[in-house]
DRENKOLTOR-864732 format. One line per 2 residues: number of its first residue (from 1); their letters; for each residue x, y, z of N, C-alpha, C. Coordinates in steps of 0.001 Angstrom, whole numbers, plus 500000, padded with zeros to 6 digits. Layout:
N
NUM = A = X,Y,Z,X,Y,Z,X,Y,Z ~ ...
This chain:
211
1 = MP = 490643,508771,485564,490979,508792,487089,492367,509292,487387 ~ 492350,510181,488654,493756,510654,489179,495274,509881,488932
3 = TV = 495720,510658,488957,496996,509231,489533,497242,509206,490978 ~ 496806,508393,491985,497489,508169,493166,498486,508089,493721
5 = IV = 498687,508650,494958,500271,508157,495760,499662,507518,496930 ~ 500803,506300,497057,500670,505267,498305,501987,505341,498527
7 = PV = 502111,505394,500101,503348,504626,500823,503849,503286,500719 ~ 505696,503816,500781,505895,502189,500767,506871,501869,501520
9 = GL = 506558,500700,502387,507668,500931,502985,507147,500597,504924 ~ 507667,499705,505509,507264,499515,506896,507615,500405,507642
11 = NL = 506646,501116,508395,507150,502082,509800,508294,501351,511090 ~ 509552,501701,511028,510055,501070,512423,509787,502208,513449
13 = GP = 509638,503354,513116,509582,504241,514330,510589,504732,514383 ~ 510605,505893,515504,512382,507285,515610,512846,506136,516076
15 = SY = 514231,506880,516455,515292,506194,516234,516154,507710,517086 ~ 516315,507654,518581,516985,508225,519823,518225,508536,519943
17 = RY = 519302,509484,519736,520194,509142,520412,520793,508786,521704 ~ 521670,508361,521838,522473,507836,523059,523163,508800,523777
19 = VT = 522107,510174,524480,523001,511137,525154,522505,511268,526083 ~ 523051,512128,527087,522908,512389,528424,522893,513641,528525
21 = PP = 521815,514554,528840,520735,514221,528900,519919,513940,528070 ~ 518841,512861,528188,518028,512748,526927,517935,513528,525858
23 = DP = 518066,513141,524663,517581,514620,523369,516189,513594,523241 ~ 514910,514852,522997,513274,514198,523198,513195,514404,521782
25 = NP = 514184,514792,520845,513983,514844,519288,514826,513884,518722 ~ 514186,512689,517703,514570,511791,516851,516000,512208,516100
27 = EY = 516862,511002,516355,517954,511353,515349,517670,511624,513552 ~ 516380,510056,513954,515885,510039,512067,514659,508865,512592
29 = WE = 513923,508877,511912,513142,507739,511214,513014,506839,510777 ~ 513034,505799,511317,513415,504445,510391,512351,503715,509478
31 = VR = 512600,503671,508462,511467,502654,507345,512316,501763,507103 ~ 511802,500119,507045,511928,498792,506400,511636,499208,504677
33 = LG = 512212,498819,504009,512574,498945,502423,513058,498180,501836 ~ 512526,497009,501243,513294,495878,500757,514297,495160,502087
35 = ND = 514952,495187,501527,516172,494550,502473,517071,495276,503518 ~ 516647,496612,503375,517310,497830,503728,516622,498636,504563
37 = SE = 516792,499508,505698,516086,500300,505763,516364,502021,505900 ~ 515517,502805,505629,515730,503872,504823,515578,504939,506407
39 = EL = 516624,506130,506248,516323,506500,507479,515914,508230,506910 ~ 514787,508779,508109,514080,509889,507246,514163,510895,508399
41 = TD = 514255,512323,507649,514642,513298,508671,512447,513557,508864 ~ 512556,514781,509780,511892,514515,510287,510368,515144,509096
43 = EE = 511195,516387,508602,510318,516522,507309,509916,515154,506370 ~ 510862,514524,506237,510527,513178,505390,509579,512799,505730
45 = FH = 509516,512287,507613,508656,511304,507994,507332,512196,507967 ~ 507166,513534,508151,506206,514225,508208,505225,513997,506986
47 = VW = 505893,514181,505548,505287,513503,504387,504950,512397,504072 ~ 505734,511676,504455,505611,510300,504510,504069,509794,505117
49 = GR = 504600,510047,506029,502964,509813,507302,501746,510410,506939 ~ 501673,511621,506572,500449,512294,506395,500050,511054,505180
51 = AF = 500817,510219,504234,500066,509896,503156,499407,508344,503643 ~ 500054,508241,504558,498581,506992,505719,497250,507624,506290
53 = LD = 496899,508754,506006,496232,509382,507198,494832,509154,507119 ~ 494428,508912,506039,492907,509478,505837,492546,508346,504521
55 = PE = 491800,507114,505179,491854,505950,504785,490594,505851,503642 ~ 489065,506571,503892,488525,507345,503386,488448,508208,501992
57 = RH = 489510,508524,501900,489832,509035,500723,490369,508545,499687 ~ 491128,507338,500430,492368,506585,499917,491089,505323,498815
59 = AR = 490088,505227,499746,489372,504188,499606,488613,504843,498504 ~ 488191,506268,498147,487542,506954,497221,488564,507574,496169
61 = LE = 490137,506730,496322,491181,507149,495171,491382,508987,494973 ~ 491521,509446,496164,491368,510570,496288,492778,511278,496841
63 = VS = 493832,510672,496887,495046,511076,497497,496265,511151,496375 ~ 496392,512453,495925,497320,512244,494628,498714,513118,495647
65 = RE = 499504,513415,494181,500602,514169,494810,500578,515489,495712 ~ 498874,516551,494477,498556,517332,495024,497966,517722,496067
67 = TL = 497291,516438,496756,496575,516664,498052,497373,516223,498966 ~ 498392,515254,498655,499030,515451,500163,500024,516251,500338
69 = RR = 500441,517175,498822,501072,518620,498716,500205,519577,499659 ~ 498982,519407,499458,497838,520701,500510,497936,520090,501679
71 = DA = 497713,518955,501904,497853,518415,503809,499262,518627,504289 ~ 499877,518763,503823,501281,518896,504298,501512,520103,504530
73 = LA = 501069,521232,503469,501161,522690,504131,499757,522877,505444 ~ 499144,522562,504996,497792,522718,506160,498233,522135,507611
75 = AG = 498962,521598,507623,499033,520954,509281,500030,521861,509344 ~ 500814,522287,508749,501568,523888,509428,502484,523545,510450
77 = NG = 503203,521976,510440,504063,521722,511668,505397,521129,510743 ~ 505343,521032,509302,505983,520191,508326,507202,521197,507165
79 = PT = 507352,520511,506532,508069,521390,505521,507464,522550,504941 ~ 508210,523524,504808,507487,525077,503577,507627,523919,502046
81 = DP = 507955,523253,502164,508421,522737,500646,508153,521149,500375 ~ 507122,521222,500251,506452,519595,500598,506408,518830,499478
83 = EA = 506580,519572,497954,506945,519135,496731,508271,518520,496814 ~ 509140,519250,497012,510838,518573,496846,511074,517520,497797
85 = VI = 510135,517604,498684,510155,516371,500031,509505,515283,499192 ~ 508336,515190,498384,507587,514654,498035,508596,513459,496919
87 = DR = 508808,514747,495828,510295,514187,494894,510861,513590,495581 ~ 511677,513975,496520,512961,512822,497145,512069,511075,497254
89 = LL = 511050,511439,497863,510517,509742,498812,510178,509214,497578 ~ 510012,509883,496596,509702,509261,495321,510743,508397,494452
91 = DR = 511894,509130,494462,513138,508888,494052,513672,508102,494803 ~ 513538,507931,496189,513708,506700,497006,512869,505339,497023
93 = GL = 511898,505376,496220,510693,504477,496545,510489,504230,497541 ~ 510129,504889,498519,508955,505821,499573,507651,505733,499056
95 = LI = 507583,506417,498124,506055,506803,497656,506223,506219,496327 ~ 505101,505567,496144,504534,505409,494625,503582,505733,494002
97 = EF = 503209,506184,493023,502654,506843,492064,501961,506247,491170 ~ 500271,505569,491043,499938,504874,489721,498756,505163,489437
99 = DP = 497897,505403,488439,496825,505327,487925,496190,503653,487715 ~ 495256,503562,488488,494289,502770,489020,493652,502611,487627
101 = DG = 493115,502947,486746,492505,502870,485423,493934,502987,484297 ~ 495126,503104,484707,495990,503001,483659,497040,502028,483797
103 = EL = 498063,501662,483161,498939,500702,482479,499334,500744,484207 ~ 499626,499110,484222,500076,498852,486103,501324,497985,486349
105 = EK = 501692,497894,484749,502394,496254,484666,503808,496669,485676 ~ 504133,498240,484752,505490,498957,485112,504966,499080,487094
107 = PF = 504587,499683,487352,504843,500181,488777,504426,498823,489473 ~ 503543,497990,489368,503434,496675,490209,504363,495752,490098
109 = RR = 505228,496116,489124,506532,494976,489144,507184,495590,490199 ~ 507401,496322,490602,508284,497723,491600,508240,497022,493049
111 = IK = 506644,496571,492982,506240,496411,494480,506088,494741,495105 ~ 506054,494784,496101,504926,493506,496759,503983,494202,497895
113 = LY = 502764,493375,498253,502017,493696,499184,501671,492584,500108 ~ 502003,493158,501399,502314,492278,502458,501229,492617,503193
115 = PL = 500111,491447,503670,499792,491450,504489,499646,492102,506227 ~ 498905,493084,507014,499270,493171,508125,498358,493150,509412
117 = AE = 497256,492727,508831,496229,492430,509844,495217,491152,509767 ~ 494464,491101,510392,494255,489604,510234,492561,488939,509438
119 = GM = 493242,487815,508383,491809,487531,507736,490374,486906,508880 ~ 489466,487783,508241,488296,487329,508722,487155,486805,507933
121 = GN = 487351,486107,506840,486478,485248,505866,485088,486599,505438 ~ 484352,485413,504807,483330,485887,504554,481903,485659,505599
123 = TP = 480726,486185,505315,479598,486245,506449,478194,485605,505523 ~ 477185,485132,506315,476457,484655,505828,475415,485534,504959
125 = DE = 475538,486984,505234,474858,487992,504291,475684,488409,503229 ~ 476713,488135,503206,477768,488835,501974,478808,487645,501878
127 = PD = 478299,486479,501284,479383,485321,501355,480142,486406,499542 ~ 480030,486858,498859,481013,487826,498084,481619,488552,498490
129 = RR = 481766,488754,499698,483114,489816,500322,483399,488826,501374 ~ 485164,489827,501232,485868,488907,502301,486123,489880,503292
131 = LI = 486908,489765,504845,486521,490982,505920,487932,490732,506271 ~ 488951,492071,506312,490233,492027,506464,490133,493332,507958
133 = GH = 490897,492840,508671,490892,493930,510302,491590,493803,511239 ~ 491580,493826,512573,492341,493851,513739,491274,493113,514755
135 = NG = 492031,492850,515410,491103,492528,517157,489533,491870,516470 ~ 489569,491485,515593,488068,491046,515240,487145,491936,514912
137 = QA = 487366,493190,514711,486894,494390,514349,487206,494803,512497 ~ 486321,494557,511821,486480,494771,510084,487137,495986,510107
139 = HV = 487933,496217,508921,488442,497572,508940,487856,497563,507410 ~ 488223,496722,506130,487762,496769,504407,487079,495450,504741
141 = KV = 486303,495741,503336,485621,494293,502681,485914,494859,501456 ~ 486272,493613,500872,486792,493316,499732,486200,491974,498715
143 = NY = 486611,491744,497404,486196,490694,496843,487566,489625,497364 ~ 487217,488559,496408,487502,487325,496882,488992,487402,495828
145 = TV = 489374,488250,494918,490572,488386,494347,491217,489428,495158 ~ 490586,490390,495610,491530,491104,496402,492279,490517,497364
147 = YG = 491121,489676,497932,491227,488994,499236,492825,487715,498868 ~ 492591,487415,497718,493743,486454,497390,495244,487025,497288
149 = MW = 494511,488245,496784,496270,489254,496308,496742,489614,498059 ~ 496053,490004,498372,496341,490786,500163,496694,489463,500785
151 = AY = 496065,488096,500690,496722,486661,501402,497901,486460,500945 ~ 498068,486420,499358,499493,485265,499092,499797,485802,498156
153 = SS = 499641,487262,498064,500852,487879,496851,502256,487893,497153 ~ 502401,488430,498320,503840,488485,498869,504790,487428,498663
155 = TI = 504117,485916,498518,505085,484791,498374,505609,484736,496724 ~ 505074,485748,495969,505648,485463,494918,506638,486411,494567
157 = GS = 507109,486804,493254,507938,487746,493382,507672,489188,493371 ~ 506583,489400,492854,505766,490935,492636,504565,491197,492589
159 = LW = 503917,492142,492321,502519,492247,492929,501986,492404,491592 ~ 502661,492456,490439,502574,491731,489235,502468,490654,488736
161 = DA = 503719,489562,489342,503860,488732,489157,502537,487609,489832 ~ 502057,488122,491024,500834,487620,491442,499488,487687,491003
163 = CV = 499714,489051,490068,498436,488915,488910,498756,487688,487577 ~ 499631,488224,487261,500149,486709,485831,499660,485276,486749
165 = DF = 499789,485299,487699,499581,483938,488709,498287,483434,488537 ~ 497476,484875,488912,496104,484244,489498,495387,484557,487878
167 = EA = 495857,484894,486671,494946,484725,485887,495628,482925,485275 ~ 496519,482613,485232,496841,481719,484954,496058,480232,486381
169 = GT = 495667,480629,487583,494972,479782,488125,493881,479776,487824 ~ 493294,480913,487001,491568,481007,486706,491705,480003,485943
171 = KE = 492880,479888,484679,492787,479448,483352,492300,478280,483659 ~ 493381,477531,484562,493703,475885,484868,492442,475555,485480
173 = QH = 491797,476375,486181,490512,476007,486809,489210,475862,485774 ~ 489396,477137,485141,488097,476309,483766,488474,475592,483132
175 = EA = 489774,475122,482525,490000,474544,481720,489682,472532,482135 ~ 489514,472751,484100,489782,471636,484281,487866,471190,485006
177 = GE = 487083,472302,484271,485416,472128,484737,485142,472764,485585 ~ 485828,473502,486734,485289,474249,487605,484763,475141,486927
179 = DV = 483354,475887,488000,482449,477182,487798,483571,478641,488044 ~ 484713,478414,487433,485478,479639,487346,485390,480160,486384
181 = EE = 485243,481764,486481,485815,483036,485140,487352,483161,484775 ~ 487537,482637,483680,488946,483240,483621,489050,485160,483846
183 = TS = 490428,485178,483927,490630,486632,483965,491843,486949,484062 ~ 492056,488263,483437,493772,488116,482665,494529,489366,483912
185 = AA = 495926,488908,483792,496513,489658,484481,496016,491221,485072 ~ 495635,491959,483564,495028,492896,484051,494599,493521,484773
187 = EV = 493307,492538,484399,492163,492785,485055,492357,492633,486483 ~ 492931,491476,486763,493110,491449,488350,493992,492646,489235
189 = AA = 495192,493592,488478,495671,494545,488463,494902,495849,489168 ~ 493953,495511,487770,492992,496885,488068,492150,496958,489382
191 = EA = 491389,495682,489814,490506,494988,490655,491493,495700,492319 ~ 492787,495131,492224,493872,495621,493028,494082,496850,493344
193 = AK = 494444,497588,492099,494926,498771,492412,493684,499535,492926 ~ 492680,498981,492625,491483,500489,493315,491095,500110,494615
195 = TV = 492079,499015,495013,491830,498964,496657,493070,499393,497585 ~ 494028,498690,497034,495565,498637,497615,495678,500044,498501
197 = PM = 495059,501432,497748,495425,502203,498801,494696,502234,500012 ~ 493260,501724,499886,492517,502097,501238,493085,500485,502244
199 = LI = 493759,499623,501439,494305,498819,502332,495982,499335,503258 ~ 496663,499934,502544,497626,500729,503364,497210,501663,504137
201 = AS = 496304,502450,504078,495913,503693,504480,495461,503040,505932 ~ 494776,501641,506269,493222,501711,507240,494878,500405,508048
203 = GC = 495805,500420,507786,496863,499629,508335,496526,498011,508108 ~ 496108,497632,507158,495811,495861,506847,496824,495909,505899
205 = AF = 497827,496293,505456,499060,495795,504533,499879,496810,504466 ~ 501199,496534,504081,502337,497526,503379,502549,497216,501986
207 = LD = 502741,498117,501826,503586,497772,500344,505337,497959,500244 ~ 505593,496940,500008,507345,496912,500001,507990,497103,498532
209 = LV = 509036,497503,498518,510474,497570,497295,510519,495536,496497 ~ 510527,495226,495634,511250,494488,494928,512426,494883,494740
211 = R = 513409,494104,495636,514914,494059,495276,515736,492955,494739
């Protein structure tokens, strides 16, 4: 499976200058990252913002560095060298790459997953699936494991720490005689990795750096 690329940080919008007459062009675009905020130029925000734009392709794990570069060029109003901008955003922690079928401990130790939407529970027809959305409208459907990561993992040190905690929880429940299958942190991470890009692109969650 190709390495996916996912935006990191919470969009805080444009920041305009205090000038007369008003300048219609933002001085910069602000993104919360950890305990700080990053100031993005128009070119940087163009590329960073494009990484959110296609939830369906994110659901198929088809958004990579190369597709992001092509999309930024095809838009026609962004940087002429999006590859260099992508590299800068990766260096600053505003984008992250990982292979959903590869080793996930290292990238997941760098990030936390925060919910941005409503948990809508399950349904009588599909009790094994949980819904997440906005204003009563479901945007994504996930399994119990991913739902737990989405809802609670931000309370723990990193996304990888949350996977380790989930592993410990299933072991304790199994040893207590509950009808729960034990799972490893690596298995939990693999499930999360295949869903995190869609959660971010659909506006149901955001990633932040561990600082």
